[in-house]
VMD Tcl script that draws the C-alpha trace (Angstrom):
set ca {
  {-114.04 133.46 -31.52}
  {-112.91 130.92 -34.15}
  {-111.34 128.06 -32.21}
  {-108.33 126.25 -33.68}
  {-107.59 122.98 -31.91}
  {-103.91 122.33 -31.39}
  {-102.19 118.97 -31.07}
  {-102.31 118.91 -27.27}
  {-105.99 119.85 -27.13}
  {-106.81 117.27 -29.80}
  {-105.07 114.50 -27.87}
  {-106.95 115.54 -24.73}
  {-110.24 115.52 -26.61}
  {-109.56 112.05 -27.96}
  {-108.68 110.74 -24.54}
  {-111.81 112.31 -23.10}
  {-113.89 110.64 -25.78}
  {-112.76 107.24 -24.56}
  {-110.77 106.17 -27.61}
  {-107.28 104.74 -27.87}
  {-104.34 106.76 -26.50}
  {-101.78 108.20 -28.92}
  {-99.12 105.72 -27.80}
  {-101.28 102.90 -29.16}
  {-102.07 104.87 -32.29}
  {-98.45 104.87 -33.43}
  {-98.60 101.07 -33.64}
  {-100.94 100.69 -36.59}
  {-99.22 97.63 -38.02}
  {-97.62 96.96 -41.36}
  {-100.75 97.00 -43.48}
  {-101.63 100.05 -45.53}
  {-105.32 100.94 -45.38}
  {-107.26 102.75 -48.10}
  {-109.85 105.44 -47.45}
  {-112.27 106.44 -50.20}
  {-113.03 110.17 -50.31}
  {-116.39 110.64 -51.99}
  {-118.41 113.77 -52.79}
  {-121.14 114.90 -55.16}
  {-119.23 118.17 -55.51}
  {-115.88 118.99 -57.05}
  {-112.26 119.01 -56.02}
  {-112.56 122.82 -56.00}
  {-114.09 122.60 -52.53}
  {-111.57 120.01 -51.31}
  {-110.02 122.62 -49.00}
  {-113.15 122.44 -46.84}
  {-112.15 118.85 -46.06}
  {-108.64 119.71 -44.86}
  {-109.53 119.39 -41.12}
  {-110.45 115.75 -41.84}
  {-106.99 114.97 -43.21}
  {-105.25 117.01 -40.50}
  {-107.09 115.07 -37.78}
  {-106.17 111.75 -39.38}
  {-102.51 112.76 -39.26}
  {-102.84 113.70 -35.61}
  {-104.32 110.26 -35.01}
  {-101.29 108.55 -36.54}
  {-102.41 108.00 -40.14}
  {-99.75 109.11 -42.61}
  {-100.40 109.03 -46.35}
  {-97.90 106.79 -48.11}
  {-96.96 105.06 -44.88}
  {-100.04 103.39 -43.44}
  {-102.90 104.94 -45.40}
  {-103.77 105.79 -49.00}
  {-106.66 107.80 -50.38}
  {-108.90 107.20 -53.37}
  {-110.66 110.46 -54.33}
  {-113.91 110.44 -56.27}
  {-115.77 113.69 -57.09}
  {-118.96 113.74 -59.16}
  {-118.34 117.39 -60.16}
  {-122.06 118.10 -59.53}
  {-123.10 115.59 -62.18}
  {-125.34 113.52 -59.96}
  {-125.80 110.79 -62.57}
  {-122.13 109.90 -61.99}
  {-122.58 109.09 -58.29}
  {-123.53 105.39 -58.75}
  {-120.56 104.64 -61.02}
  {-118.12 106.46 -58.72}
  {-119.46 104.59 -55.69}
  {-119.16 101.29 -57.55}
  {-115.58 102.19 -58.50}
  {-114.64 102.68 -54.84}
  {-116.14 99.27 -54.07}
  {-114.10 97.71 -56.88}
  {-110.97 99.26 -55.38}
  {-111.81 97.45 -52.14}
  {-111.33 100.51 -49.97}
  {-111.45 99.86 -46.23}
  {-113.80 102.73 -45.45}
  {-115.62 105.41 -47.45}
  {-115.67 108.97 -46.09}
  {-118.65 110.45 -47.94}
  {-119.59 114.13 -47.80}
  {-123.03 115.68 -47.54}
  {-126.13 113.50 -48.23}
  {-126.17 112.36 -51.86}
  {-122.72 110.74 -51.84}
  {-123.41 108.62 -48.72}
  {-126.71 107.53 -50.26}
  {-124.94 106.40 -53.44}
  {-122.28 104.62 -51.40}
  {-124.90 102.81 -49.33}
  {-126.61 101.58 -52.48}
  {-123.27 100.31 -53.81}
  {-122.19 98.34 -50.74}
  {-123.68 96.88 -47.59}
  {-120.32 95.74 -46.18}
  {-117.74 98.51 -46.59}
  {-118.09 100.98 -43.69}
  {-119.32 104.44 -44.68}
  {-118.62 107.51 -42.56}
  {-120.72 110.59 -43.33}
  {-118.45 113.60 -42.92}
  {-121.31 116.13 -42.88}
  {-124.62 114.66 -44.03}
  {-127.78 116.72 -44.06}
  {-130.57 114.48 -42.82}
  {-129.30 110.91 -42.35}
  {-132.48 109.70 -40.66}
  {-135.04 111.27 -42.99}
  {-133.08 110.28 -46.11}
  {-132.87 106.64 -44.98}
  {-129.12 106.51 -44.46}
  {-129.50 105.14 -40.94}
  {-132.22 103.36 -38.97}
  {-131.78 105.72 -36.01}
  {-129.26 108.26 -34.81}
  {-128.47 106.37 -31.60}
  {-128.29 102.94 -33.27}
  {-127.49 103.45 -36.94}
  {-127.50 99.75 -37.86}
  {-125.97 98.62 -41.13}
  {-122.69 100.03 -42.43}
  {-123.32 103.80 -42.22}
  {-122.56 106.27 -39.42}
  {-120.88 109.64 -38.99}
  {-121.73 113.32 -38.65}
  {-125.01 115.11 -39.37}
  {-125.44 118.76 -40.36}
  {-129.04 118.73 -39.21}
  {-130.13 121.08 -36.45}
  {-133.64 122.10 -35.52}
  {-134.97 125.47 -36.72}
  {-131.82 126.24 -38.70}
  {-133.74 127.85 -41.56}
  {-135.85 129.93 -39.20}
  {-132.78 131.11 -37.30}
  {-131.11 132.28 -40.50}
  {-134.23 134.21 -41.44}
  {-134.21 135.89 -38.02}
  {-130.58 136.96 -38.46}
  {-131.29 138.47 -41.87}
  {-134.17 140.41 -40.31}
  {-131.72 141.84 -37.76}
  {-129.67 143.21 -40.63}
  {-132.76 144.35 -42.57}
  {-135.53 145.26 -40.09}
  {-137.95 145.97 -42.96}
  {-137.27 142.64 -44.64}
  {-140.40 141.46 -46.44}
  {-139.27 139.44 -49.46}
  {-136.50 136.84 -49.38}
  {-135.16 134.68 -52.19}
  {-133.88 131.23 -51.19}
  {-131.29 129.55 -53.44}
  {-131.25 125.79 -52.91}
  {-130.55 122.48 -54.63}
  {-133.90 120.76 -55.12}
  {-132.15 117.40 -55.62}
  {-130.66 117.41 -52.11}
  {-132.95 116.15 -49.28}
  {-131.15 118.33 -46.74}
  {-131.67 121.47 -48.83}
  {-135.35 120.60 -49.13}
  {-135.74 120.45 -45.34}
  {-133.90 123.71 -44.68}
  {-135.85 125.44 -47.45}
  {-139.16 124.34 -45.90}
  {-138.13 125.96 -42.61}
  {-137.49 129.22 -44.46}
  {-140.40 128.92 -46.88}
  {-142.84 131.08 -44.93}
  {-140.86 134.18 -45.84}
  {-138.95 133.04 -48.92}
  {-139.35 132.59 -52.66}
  {-137.71 129.52 -54.19}
  {-134.76 129.70 -56.57}
  {-134.12 126.07 -57.47}
  {-130.86 124.81 -58.96}
  {-130.13 121.20 -59.87}
  {-126.90 121.67 -61.80}
  {-124.31 124.28 -62.85}
  {-126.43 125.29 -65.85}
  {-129.32 126.42 -63.64}
  {-127.60 129.42 -62.04}
  {-128.26 131.86 -64.89}
  {-132.02 131.21 -64.80}
  {-132.06 131.33 -60.99}
  {-130.28 134.68 -60.97}
  {-132.63 136.00 -63.65}
  {-135.61 134.91 -61.52}
  {-134.07 136.65 -58.51}
  {-133.76 139.89 -60.45}
  {-137.43 139.66 -61.39}
  {-138.48 139.08 -57.78}
  {-136.63 142.16 -56.48}
  {-136.01 140.50 -53.09}
  {-134.72 142.36 -50.06}
  {-132.22 139.59 -49.33}
  {-130.95 136.17 -50.40}
  {-130.49 133.02 -48.31}
  {-128.41 130.18 -49.76}
  {-128.72 126.61 -48.45}
  {-125.32 124.95 -48.39}
  {-124.74 121.82 -50.43}
  {-122.01 120.64 -52.86}
  {-123.51 122.50 -55.84}
  {-124.03 125.89 -54.19}
  {-120.73 125.60 -52.29}
  {-118.77 124.96 -55.49}
  {-120.37 128.05 -57.05}
  {-120.12 130.29 -53.97}
  {-117.89 132.85 -55.70}
  {-120.37 133.21 -58.55}
  {-123.21 133.62 -56.04}
  {-121.24 136.28 -54.15}
  {-120.49 138.16 -57.37}
  {-124.20 138.14 -58.26}
  {-125.31 139.46 -54.86}
  {-122.61 142.12 -55.04}
  {-123.75 143.34 -58.46}
  {-127.38 143.36 -57.34}
  {-126.56 145.07 -54.02}
  {-128.33 142.16 -52.35}
  {-127.58 141.30 -48.70}
  {-127.04 137.55 -48.37}
  {-126.94 134.94 -45.64}
  {-125.38 131.51 -46.13}
  {-124.89 128.23 -44.31}
  {-121.10 128.07 -43.99}
  {-118.24 130.56 -43.69}
  {-116.74 129.68 -47.09}
  {-119.53 131.70 -48.74}
  {-118.60 134.73 -46.63}
  {-114.91 134.32 -47.40}
  {-115.92 134.41 -51.09}
  {-117.69 137.76 -50.60}
  {-121.11 136.92 -49.14}
  {-122.41 139.05 -46.29}
  {-123.07 136.57 -43.47}
  {-123.18 132.90 -42.59}
  {-124.72 130.94 -39.76}
  {-124.57 127.21 -39.31}
  {-122.67 124.23 -37.96}
  {-118.90 124.51 -37.77}
  {-117.94 122.36 -40.76}
  {-114.32 122.02 -39.68}
  {-115.45 120.52 -36.38}
  {-117.69 117.97 -38.14}
  {-114.93 116.87 -40.50}
  {-112.51 116.54 -37.59}
  {-114.95 114.36 -35.66}
  {-115.60 112.27 -38.76}
  {-111.87 111.50 -38.86}
  {-112.13 110.08 -35.32}
  {-114.84 107.71 -36.54}
  {-112.74 106.60 -39.52}
  {-109.89 105.95 -37.11}
  {-112.09 103.86 -34.82}
  {-113.41 101.80 -37.72}
  {-109.93 101.11 -39.11}
  {-109.05 99.80 -35.67}
  {-111.99 97.41 -35.54}
  {-115.10 99.33 -34.48}
  {-118.36 98.63 -36.34}
  {-120.37 101.52 -37.83}
  {-123.59 100.06 -36.40}
  {-122.20 100.62 -32.89}
  {-121.20 104.26 -33.43}
  {-124.11 106.70 -32.99}
  {-124.60 109.45 -35.54}
  {-123.36 112.70 -34.05}
  {-125.11 116.03 -34.51}
  {-123.53 119.50 -34.58}
  {-122.27 120.83 -31.27}
  {-120.55 123.99 -32.54}
  {-122.28 126.71 -34.52}
  {-120.67 129.83 -35.90}
  {-121.73 133.18 -37.28}
  {-119.34 134.91 -39.68}
  {-119.73 138.43 -41.07}
  {-117.91 140.06 -43.99}
  {-117.57 143.68 -42.90}
  {-116.11 144.72 -46.27}
  {-119.21 143.41 -48.01}
  {-121.46 145.17 -45.50}
  {-119.75 148.47 -46.27}
  {-120.04 147.88 -50.02}
  {-123.78 147.31 -49.54}
  {-124.09 150.48 -47.46}
  {-125.24 148.52 -44.42}
  {-124.73 149.73 -40.88}
  {-124.78 146.44 -38.97}
  {-126.16 146.47 -35.40}
  {-123.32 146.43 -32.83}
  {-125.12 143.62 -30.98}
  {-124.84 141.47 -34.11}
  {-121.13 142.18 -34.56}
  {-120.34 141.33 -30.93}
  {-122.11 137.98 -31.30}
  {-120.17 137.06 -34.44}
  {-117.58 134.32 -34.09}
  {-115.51 135.84 -36.89}
  {-115.55 139.20 -38.65}
  {-113.79 139.38 -42.02}
  {-112.46 142.88 -42.71}
}
mol new
graphics top color blue
foreach p $ca { graphics top sphere $p radius 0.5 }
foreach p [lrange $ca 0 end-1] q [lrange $ca 1 end] { graphics top cylinder $p $q radius 0.2 }
display resetview
């Protein structure tokens, strides 16, 4: 089941986490704080971040009253990340909420003093964002997407759908350290389709057609997420079963997704931003890893592909889109 946390449950969760009660949260003082919203992707995928803003409101932060936002999106032009990070520093934001892996890395290079909260980073330890998960050190903390054997698990699920699966194409952003790690887990049964920018999709799709794969696995990152509809249209035209990292790909027409619940990570990141605005230091807040995973299936896509999905797979799905 897809769990939606209501106001009462959210307050209970906050209290259980040992943070300030809501009565204290209403008294945030006269000062207006500024939060920098930073991503390597585009504003097109901004809806994915809505749980972050909803949680901040629940925690007492109201835009125009006690908080303002500075949005910076690189639009998948990675060369822009340093200048956008520097611009947030010039605006003297109080905290930077940076998505994925590349944006937090750019923010860390731009400032050693402004707190940075990763809303859903891929591999914060391996990429050098933090010294350790338990004791991040420095000015960076937040949420990690990383989970062991994620790539292998996705391959197993695709094999459930296609028992005779022998050739898999893997679409991934070679410039993203997280994508590299997940691809390596899948590499034993997959052929690489690398993309580094929007202009690479045509050649990647052409390569996929030449490979004649049985299925496609997409590693989630800002670039592939922004172009999820185009990916879904390609797999539909090619009658190619696909498995993705987050539900947004399935909502766009992909077959299946399996991975961390992104909404949950963004919600928890908002709690960290709240703590920091109230005086906590990033170095004292351990990096949190995913605790909720979800599998989503698009039954309409399955029918269009002529697939008869195993009942055991459908019963295990957290959400079935019909």
